[in-house]
MARDO-788992 format. One line per field, with one value per residue (C-alpha): residue number from 1; x, y, z. Coordinates in pm, 1 decimal. Layout:
REM MARDO-788992
resi = [NUM,...]
east = [X,...]
north = [Y,...]
up = [Z,...]
***
This chain:
REM MARDO-788992
resi = [1,2,3,4,5,6,7,8,9,10,11,12,13,14,15,16,17,18,19,20,21,22,23,24,25,26,27,28,29,30,31,32,33,34,35,36,37,38,39,40,41,42,43,44,45,46,47,48,49,50,51,52,53,54,55,56,57,58,59,60,61,62,63,64,65,66,67,68,69,70,71,72,73,74,75,76,77,78,79,80,81,82,83,84,85,86,87,88,89,90,91,92,93,94,95,96,97,98,99,100,101,102,103,104,105,106,107,108,109,110,111,112,113,114,115,116,117,118,119,120,121,122,123,124,125,126,127,128,129,130,131,132,133,134,135,136,137,138,139,140,141,142,143,144,145,146,147,148,149,150,151,152,153,154,155,156,157,158,159,160,161,162,163,164,165,166,167,168,169,170,171,172,173,174,175,176,177,178,179,180,181,182,183,184,185,186,187,188,189,190,191,192,193,194,195,196,197,198,199,200,201,202,203,204,205,206,207,208,209,210,211,212,213,214,215,216,217,218,219,220,221,222,223,224,225,226,227,228,229,230,231,232,233,234,235,236,237,238,239,240,241,242,243,244,245,246,247,248,249,250,251,252,253,254,255,256,257,258,259,260,261,262,263,264,265,266,267,268,269,270,271,272,273,274,275,276,277,278,279,280,281,282,283,284,285,286,287,288,289,290,291,292,293,294,295,296,297,298,299,300,301,302,303,304,305,306,307,308,309,310,311,312,313,314,315,316,317,318,319,320,321,322,323,324,325,326,327,328,329,330,331,332,333,334,335,336,337,338,339,340,341,342,343,344,345,346,347,348,349,350,351,352,353,354,355,356,357,358,359,360,361,362,363,364,365,366,367,368,369,370,371,372,373,374,375,376,377,378,379,380,381,382,383,384,385,386,387,388,389,390,391,392,393,394,395,396,397,398,399,400,401,402,403,404,405,406,407,408,409,410,411,412,413,414,415,416,417,418,419,420,421,422,423,424,425,426,427,428,429,430,431,432,433,434,435,436,437,438,439,440,441,442,443,444,445,446,447,448,449,450,451,452,453,454,455,456,457,458,459,460,461,462,463,464,465,466,467,468,469,470,471,472,473,474,475,476,477,478,479,480,481,482,483,484,485,486,487,488,489,490,491,492,493,494,495,496,497,498,499,500,501,502,503,504,505,506,507,508,509,510,511,512,513,514,515,516,517,518,519,520,521,522,523,524,525,526,527,528,529,530,531,532,533,534,535,536,537,538,539]
east = [-1446.9,-1879.7,-2030.3,-2223.1,-2030.0,-1943.6,-1768.6,-1683.7,-1538.0,-1257.2,-1183.8,-973.8,-742.2,-360.2,-402.6,-320.1,-674.2,-804.0,-1021.1,-1089.5,-1312.7,-1473.1,-1359.5,-1345.6,-1275.9,-1019.4,-1041.0,-727.8,-595.0,-435.0,-305.9,-167.9,73.0,129.4,473.2,199.5,394.7,171.1,187.6,-48.6,-169.2,-335.7,-596.0,-724.2,-895.2,-1288.7,-1515.9,-1498.3,-1873.7,-1887.6,-1768.3,-2072.7,-2117.0,-1975.8,-2342.6,-2343.9,-2418.4,-2306.4,-2483.2,-2438.1,-2204.0,-2413.8,-2166.2,-1755.5,-1585.1,-1230.9,-1059.9,-918.2,-630.0,-825.5,-1032.8,-1331.7,-1384.0,-1575.5,-1601.9,-1807.4,-1563.7,-1775.7,-1624.7,-1817.1,-1747.6,-1510.9,-1295.3,-1341.8,-1260.1,-965.2,-863.1,-935.3,-767.9,-406.7,-233.8,-363.5,-68.5,-160.6,48.8,-2.9,306.7,423.3,668.0,688.5,806.8,987.5,864.3,418.9,284.1,323.6,59.8,32.9,-185.3,-178.8,-201.9,-328.9,-282.8,-417.2,-319.7,-485.4,-317.4,-507.4,-191.2,44.1,320.9,110.6,261.0,137.2,415.0,332.5,621.8,652.3,904.4,1053.9,1335.9,1582.3,1835.5,1516.2,1218.4,901.9,705.2,706.3,432.8,408.6,220.2,392.4,146.5,418.5,326.9,446.5,631.4,698.9,1091.6,1010.9,756.2,990.4,1295.7,1110.0,961.3,1267.8,1499.8,1342.5,1277.4,1655.8,1695.5,1435.2,1651.3,1921.1,1800.0,1732.1,2015.0,2236.4,2599.0,2714.9,2530.1,2574.9,2996.1,2954.1,2772.0,3023.9,3347.1,3188.8,3196.5,3521.5,3718.4,3451.9,3298.4,2928.8,2688.4,2434.0,2060.0,1867.3,1522.9,1339.5,1085.2,697.5,662.9,338.5,239.1,479.7,620.5,892.1,1120.2,1411.0,1469.2,1855.1,2042.7,2241.6,2608.0,2511.4,2188.2,2410.9,2720.0,2451.8,2270.2,2663.0,2694.9,2366.5,2463.3,2834.5,2695.4,2493.6,2789.2,2958.1,2634.2,2759.9,2411.7,2393.5,2023.1,1993.5,1718.0,1373.0,1135.6,960.8,1317.8,1370.2,1072.0,1113.8,1562.3,1464.3,1212.0,1406.9,1719.1,1665.8,1471.5,1814.3,1997.7,1737.5,1835.1,2189.1,2226.6,2138.5,2382.5,2654.4,2880.0,2813.9,2950.0,2743.5,2452.4,2220.2,2234.8,2249.7,1904.0,1733.4,1827.7,1705.7,1384.8,1345.9,1407.3,1201.5,874.9,729.9,596.5,377.1,415.7,231.8,397.8,327.2,602.1,433.2,619.0,465.2,136.8,358.2,224.6,368.4,225.4,467.1,278.7,398.8,107.3,-202.5,-230.8,-412.5,-409.0,-693.3,-765.1,-1044.5,-1192.0,-1498.1,-1597.4,-1726.1,-2088.3,-2018.4,-1995.6,-1722.9,-1563.1,-1291.7,-987.0,-763.5,-384.8,-274.9,-396.4,-386.0,-152.8,-341.6,-506.4,-821.1,-651.2,-580.7,-340.7,-118.9,-200.2,-88.9,218.3,300.3,258.5,442.8,724.3,709.9,667.5,321.5,340.3,317.7,-25.6,-212.1,8.4,129.6,-167.6,-385.9,-695.3,-630.7,-313.1,57.4,193.1,-127.7,35.9,116.8,-274.0,-26.0,164.8,494.9,604.7,977.5,1130.7,984.2,1275.7,1121.5,904.8,1235.0,1513.7,1595.9,1538.9,1942.8,1966.7,1711.0,1862.2,2218.3,2150.1,1939.6,2172.4,2461.5,2291.5,1989.5,1755.2,1442.0,1129.5,1265.7,1318.2,953.8,1133.8,832.4,983.3,753.8,760.4,502.0,445.1,494.4,812.1,1015.2,1063.4,1169.8,1138.8,791.7,756.1,855.1,881.5,916.2,650.9,375.9,434.8,160.3,231.3,-87.3,-43.8,-277.0,-581.0,-744.1,-1087.0,-776.1,-845.2,-703.3,-501.5,-564.8,-327.1,-354.1,-296.6,-583.3,-749.1,-963.6,-976.2,-1122.5,-1407.6,-1453.3,-1502.1,-1288.5,-1601.7,-1737.9,-1395.5,-1469.8,-1748.4,-1658.3,-1381.0,-1615.6,-1833.4,-1557.6,-1458.4,-1788.0,-1861.4,-1566.4,-1654.7,-1351.3,-1628.8,-1998.8,-2205.7,-2484.1,-2816.1,-2955.7,-3163.0,-3162.6,-3467.8,-3377.1,-3654.7,-3747.5,-3718.7,-3388.7,-3209.3,-3320.4,-3210.6,-2839.7,-2874.9,-2948.6,-2626.3,-2393.1,-2547.9,-2493.3,-2131.9,-2103.5,-1961.1,-1967.9,-1783.9,-1647.4,-1350.4,-1093.2,-948.8,-1031.6,-821.8,-1010.8,-1351.0,-1260.8,-1095.5,-1388.0,-1669.7,-1422.8,-1450.3,-1795.5,-2074.0,-2296.7,-2364.9,-2677.0,-2355.8,-2517.0,-2263.4,-2354.6,-2224.2,-2220.7,-1988.3,-1804.5,-1700.9,-1659.8,-1450.6,-1212.6,-1246.3,-1150.9,-854.9,-541.3,-522.2,-867.6,-875.1,-699.5,-972.4,-1192.1,-979.2,-644.9,-417.0,-516.9,-306.9,-466.4,-315.1,-497.8,-353.6,-498.1,-398.9,-407.2,-601.6,-529.7,-121.5,-193.6,-458.9,-176.1,91.6,-138.1,-219.4,183.3,262.4,-11.2,214.8,588.0,657.3,539.8,741.4,835.0,513.1]
north = [658.8,708.2,384.3,531.6,433.9,676.4,562.7,658.2,468.7,584.3,559.7,782.3,780.3,671.8,1038.9,1389.0,1391.6,1416.8,1208.9,1363.4,1188.2,1173.0,923.7,924.7,1223.1,1288.5,1446.7,1302.3,1388.1,1161.0,1231.3,1047.2,1190.3,1077.9,857.5,682.4,784.1,908.1,1070.5,1113.6,1430.7,1512.9,1802.0,2012.6,1871.6,1758.2,1836.4,1634.2,1574.5,1160.0,863.1,887.1,1228.9,1285.1,1310.3,1068.3,1326.6,1003.1,703.2,412.1,166.4,-147.4,-377.8,-437.2,-286.4,-356.6,-57.3,-245.4,-115.2,-87.1,211.2,74.9,-205.8,-183.1,-557.2,-680.7,-837.6,-1048.0,-1239.9,-1548.2,-1583.3,-1860.1,-1541.4,-1322.9,-1532.9,-1679.0,-1270.0,-1147.6,-1439.9,-1401.0,-1175.2,-1475.7,-1513.5,-1766.3,-1833.4,-2003.4,-1957.7,-2275.4,-2180.0,-2134.1,-1801.4,-1891.4,-2239.6,-2071.7,-2028.9,-1731.1,-1437.0,-1448.8,-1756.0,-1681.5,-1422.5,-1366.1,-1137.3,-1045.6,-749.7,-625.4,-349.1,-66.0,104.9,-94.3,-215.0,-156.8,67.2,-83.6,-336.0,-539.6,-701.8,-991.6,-1072.2,-1245.1,-1108.1,-1412.8,-1229.9,-1109.1,-1214.8,-1057.2,-1046.7,-735.0,-642.6,-420.4,-202.8,37.9,298.2,397.8,749.0,868.9,490.2,213.0,229.6,446.9,149.8,-110.8,33.8,55.6,-264.1,-408.2,-258.7,-65.1,-389.1,-484.4,-141.1,-227.9,-532.3,-406.3,-140.2,-419.4,-638.4,-607.5,-480.4,-842.8,-921.9,-591.9,-679.7,-1023.8,-853.2,-610.5,-872.8,-1078.3,-821.7,-708.7,-1043.0,-1128.8,-1394.4,-1504.5,-1252.4,-1393.9,-1435.8,-1090.3,-1202.5,-1455.7,-1331.7,-1499.1,-1441.1,-1370.5,-1467.5,-1263.7,-1114.0,-958.1,-780.6,-825.5,-875.2,-967.0,-651.8,-557.5,-427.6,-73.9,-62.3,-320.2,-44.2,217.2,-66.9,-155.9,244.8,265.5,-38.9,129.4,428.3,159.4,15.9,328.0,437.6,139.9,-12.7,-348.4,-436.1,-225.2,41.2,-31.2,-128.1,287.4,409.3,156.1,208.4,560.9,603.0,361.5,547.3,830.0,640.5,500.5,811.7,1014.7,711.3,762.2,1096.6,1075.8,814.9,967.7,1270.2,1065.9,1031.8,658.8,505.1,229.2,383.7,129.7,210.0,580.0,564.8,364.1,530.1,839.7,699.9,569.0,908.3,1140.7,861.1,839.0,593.2,615.9,318.6,120.0,-137.4,-313.9,-511.5,-782.3,-994.7,-1175.6,-896.7,-616.7,-440.3,-195.0,-2.9,297.4,472.2,752.7,841.4,748.1,371.2,196.7,-30.6,-115.0,-373.0,-611.8,-614.5,-849.1,-799.4,-1043.8,-995.8,-1098.4,-693.0,-629.7,-262.1,-140.1,21.4,240.1,240.9,514.2,836.6,916.4,1220.6,1473.2,1800.6,1645.7,1527.5,1914.2,1776.1,1753.2,2089.8,2246.8,2067.9,2172.7,2552.4,2533.6,2410.3,2683.2,3116.3,3242.1,3406.9,3052.6,2929.2,2973.7,2794.5,2473.1,2337.1,2403.6,2207.7,1972.3,1933.8,1980.1,2274.8,2137.8,1896.3,1573.7,1402.7,1240.9,1488.6,1198.2,989.1,850.4,951.4,1302.6,1468.6,1756.9,1848.7,1817.0,1951.2,2277.6,2420.4,2404.5,2096.0,1912.0,2079.6,1979.3,1622.7,1646.2,1802.7,1513.1,1393.6,1165.2,1139.7,1201.7,1208.1,852.9,749.9,898.9,1107.1,1400.0,1753.0,1937.5,2303.8,2437.1,2810.8,2879.8,2673.6,2872.2,2702.5,2314.9,2033.6,2078.6,1666.5,1406.3,1040.0,1067.1,843.3,800.3,511.0,350.1,103.5,-90.5,-433.5,-685.1,-842.0,-1121.0,-962.9,-828.1,-1094.6,-939.5,-676.1,-477.3,-315.1,-155.1,79.4,396.0,216.3,36.4,304.9,534.2,323.1,112.5,239.7,86.7,-45.1,-197.0,-402.5,-560.7,-644.5,-773.8,-997.9,-1153.3,-1242.8,-1386.1,-1561.2,-1659.0,-1809.4,-1963.7,-2220.5,-2079.7,-1876.5,-2026.6,-1787.1,-1767.1,-1880.9,-1956.8,-1641.5,-1650.8,-1942.3,-2135.4,-2107.0,-2074.0,-1713.7,-1698.6,-1960.4,-1793.1,-1467.3,-1644.1,-1790.2,-1455.9,-1263.9,-1568.1,-1580.0,-1211.3,-1207.4,-1393.6,-1706.9,-2064.6,-2118.2,-1858.5,-1675.0,-1843.6,-1514.3,-1206.5,-1031.7,-1114.6,-1043.4,-740.6,-647.3,-794.4,-543.3,-259.0,-212.9,-451.0,-232.7,-5.1,286.2,64.0,-164.5,-434.7,-661.6,-550.8,-906.4,-641.4,-377.5,-591.0,-761.4,-388.0,-298.0,-584.4,-555.2,-201.6,-151.8,-50.2,291.4,391.0,204.0,378.4,635.0,465.3,283.4,282.7,10.8,-204.1,-344.6,-546.8,-727.9,-925.2,-1057.2,-1321.5,-1321.8,-1643.8,-1530.6,-1839.0,-1760.2,-1432.9,-1548.0,-1753.2,-1451.4,-1269.6,-1590.5,-1708.7,-1304.1,-1325.9,-1615.7,-1424.3,-1204.6,-858.7,-617.5,-899.7,-922.8]
up = [-715.9,-816.4,-821.5,-1142.5,-1359.7,-1647.6,-1987.1,-2318.3,-2631.3,-2710.1,-3103.5,-3139.2,-2840.2,-3010.9,-3179.6,-3024.3,-2811.3,-2444.7,-2238.1,-1913.2,-1714.4,-1336.2,-1095.6,-719.3,-552.4,-807.4,-1211.1,-1416.4,-1781.4,-2054.5,-2282.9,-2609.9,-2846.5,-3147.0,-3077.9,-2867.5,-2548.7,-2217.6,-1897.2,-1625.2,-1460.5,-1173.3,-1169.8,-927.4,-695.2,-740.4,-418.7,-177.4,-136.4,-63.7,-202.8,-450.3,-496.0,-895.5,-1082.5,-1424.3,-1699.5,-1921.6,-1967.1,-1727.0,-1832.6,-1845.4,-2081.8,-2079.5,-2383.2,-2486.4,-2754.4,-3029.6,-3181.7,-3553.1,-3486.6,-3664.3,-3425.4,-3113.7,-2935.4,-2618.5,-2400.5,-2155.2,-1874.0,-1717.9,-1318.1,-1340.8,-1553.9,-1325.1,-1032.0,-1227.1,-1265.1,-902.6,-780.1,-1007.0,-748.7,-393.7,-151.1,187.5,445.6,772.5,1076.2,1266.8,1440.9,1799.6,1964.8,2343.2,2290.8,2257.3,1892.2,1712.5,1757.1,1403.0,1308.2,925.6,655.4,342.5,47.5,-296.2,-548.1,-901.4,-1114.3,-1298.5,-1388.1,-1614.3,-1466.6,-1113.6,-948.7,-550.4,-455.4,-96.3,166.1,371.4,588.0,941.0,1066.4,1076.6,1393.4,1616.8,1673.1,1468.0,1166.6,902.2,669.8,419.1,182.8,-70.7,-281.0,-541.0,-801.9,-1071.6,-1181.7,-991.3,-887.6,-584.5,-420.2,-588.4,-406.8,-82.6,-55.4,-149.9,124.7,374.4,599.6,584.8,772.0,1034.1,1140.2,1115.3,1331.1,1587.5,1554.4,1878.2,1951.7,1924.1,1629.9,1409.7,1546.1,1341.1,1020.6,1045.7,1077.5,793.8,546.1,686.0,587.0,267.2,416.1,395.0,597.6,895.1,717.0,800.1,667.6,580.0,258.4,203.8,-148.0,-373.5,-751.7,-1003.6,-754.8,-943.3,-659.1,-648.1,-249.9,-204.5,-125.1,-413.1,-415.9,-385.5,-146.8,53.0,74.8,242.6,421.7,608.8,627.1,801.9,1102.5,1103.6,1262.6,1484.0,1662.1,1673.8,1905.0,2139.2,2227.1,2312.8,2310.6,1972.6,1927.0,2024.2,1792.6,1743.8,1726.5,1394.2,1240.2,1251.7,1185.6,933.7,728.2,734.5,670.5,349.7,218.9,276.2,137.7,-185.4,-259.4,-170.1,-404.3,-716.5,-662.7,-644.2,-984.6,-1091.4,-1344.4,-1454.2,-1649.9,-1575.1,-1218.2,-1248.6,-1433.2,-1230.4,-867.6,-1133.0,-1187.6,-792.0,-645.6,-873.2,-895.4,-466.8,-307.2,31.3,296.4,624.8,746.7,1037.1,1294.0,1528.2,1764.9,2028.3,2180.7,2026.8,1793.0,1605.7,1297.9,1078.9,872.0,563.8,330.4,248.5,293.5,622.4,909.9,1095.5,1372.3,1360.7,1694.7,1847.8,2243.5,2467.0,2363.0,1974.9,1852.0,1566.1,1556.8,1373.8,1551.4,1327.8,1376.7,1117.8,1036.0,640.1,569.2,329.7,347.6,503.2,803.8,1034.4,1227.0,870.4,793.1,1113.6,1087.9,725.2,857.5,1129.3,903.5,701.7,662.5,752.7,398.6,249.0,460.8,107.7,-79.4,81.1,27.9,-350.4,-500.2,-136.4,-217.6,-113.4,-340.6,-611.3,-698.1,-451.3,-274.0,23.6,251.2,363.7,61.3,30.9,-315.3,-514.7,-443.2,-655.2,-350.5,-142.5,-333.5,-406.4,-740.4,-819.9,-687.3,-901.2,-1242.2,-1140.0,-1123.5,-1449.8,-1644.7,-1645.3,-1983.7,-1866.9,-2094.6,-1832.5,-2105.2,-2225.3,-1832.6,-1757.1,-1493.1,-1411.7,-1400.7,-1159.6,-1158.3,-819.7,-880.0,-494.8,-444.3,-161.1,91.1,70.8,144.7,134.4,142.4,444.1,502.9,860.8,923.2,1219.5,1424.4,1695.4,1956.6,2008.8,2247.1,2145.6,2292.8,2266.3,2118.7,1802.5,1571.0,1255.3,1083.0,754.6,577.2,220.8,-48.3,-60.1,-378.6,-83.8,126.9,-149.5,-197.8,70.0,535.0,808.4,949.2,614.6,509.1,869.3,807.9,457.9,642.7,885.0,673.0,488.3,818.3,836.6,528.1,533.8,800.7,992.2,1264.7,1238.3,1177.8,1486.7,1296.6,1645.5,1591.5,1253.2,1127.9,894.9,659.5,275.6,276.6,428.1,184.4,-132.8,-31.6,71.3,-277.7,-464.4,-285.2,-389.8,-778.1,-769.6,-631.0,-914.0,-678.1,-800.5,-454.3,-160.5,-254.5,-62.7,49.5,267.8,31.3,-237.0,-127.8,1.7,-390.3,-561.3,-345.9,-388.0,-759.5,-800.3,-530.7,-624.9,-445.1,-321.2,-148.0,-382.5,-545.7,-958.3,-1179.1,-1468.9,-1335.3,-1201.9,-1518.0,-1652.2,-1392.1,-1464.3,-1833.6,-1941.8,-2123.8,-2016.8,-2102.6,-1938.0,-1607.5,-1393.4,-1453.2,-1301.3,-1028.5,-837.4,-810.5,-468.7,-266.6,82.4,330.0,590.0,875.6,1125.8,1530.2,1747.6,2016.8,2214.0,2179.2,2343.5,2673.1,2686.6,2718.1,2934.6,3120.0,3187.2,3253.1,3594.5,3685.5,3677.0,3991.5,3990.1,3761.1,3506.1,3319.5]
***
């Protein structure tokens, strides 16, 4: 995203008009029809020369305006610092973990999350839950595109597939026995709620049927202890994506269920999910969400440790994979303008059956009398569509054994990573911890003179804060949308980005969803000390 923000006031945006604006590394076009129905189409990629590379040939935005429905009046809308804080903090959630695992405090101390929408409705989703039949906490970020339906479905369902995959043979038998005798199922997950969380977390009957088929197949494998975590994550991602595809192909009498299945399958979502069990951290990623660790070494220095790789055209391994999976004759067409088939930025995602099915199957499903326009179903026709599938939901799974120096985990959608680098994110979280008093800043080498105090006051004023953010996730979002090209917080820019009207906001920024997980260093250290006391081979 360009740090100098160009802005057009569009007086006739409700009529047949096209406004093309530069925002980040993407070039967007929005068309508005007389029927007031709009659809986004992503044009070709702007050459990637850095985050602040787009020169501004328009005037820089100094004030915030909101376009009104009366073509004559555009009025200035200013937010006070308190109102800015209220907008930024509306999606905050935070939880402390108090339970014990085998008599030792959980390795997760607490977590914070926040979300700021650019799309209307927001297309990002997030999920946090604990497994009730197995140990472990699960954290997920789900970035939707082409609508929110797929991201919502994946955020509702993926954790259940993972939890079932980890169940022992005995627990699965109890689950199946309860279904056969029509008794209540064992509780599977405990969900941690977020403000404005519209996701229906309970398993619906249709989805439960497919989940049951999955656990029946696991029962047939006769594995006493269930899958290991890496296998569970790999199988769950791919199995859920397969079920999403099969559900829309099946004949369904209920029109609402049929329409929802269509919207889920023909929209898409990338996903990044972490599973934490003691010192064992697994991260599964499909797409361009990202997870990093904040690490503090013994000398006090901080660094970031990436746990995921972005699955896009800038990843040489992804390019090689795509070329291996398709004929040599498609080497020049599988990626066009840095997009998969010239259409999609991420190279891995749930849904998006337009890039997975044959054209014949797509036509067969869509010709059943559904109103694709009313359902906002995207029908893509890439010119070089020869050997599908081109897209996969198969995740890359990373394992990391937590150490006392691993202080926190950040998972976020690409709306954050498009504008903030890994090291910058770690720095902002560390600054938040220092300001919040959770980790005292080292002032021994910083004389507390008048100049220092004045600098701190000016910094606080520039941030527009009456008090420090209570959540590191909020701090990250604040800096993602309010920092200029010099790395300084600009109150005018922050206000402008928050007061853009709905039909313009997505041209300048993306939905941003962030979860920060803090680890209990004492608990992790106790684990290693306990392992040292065990007989050889049992640690």
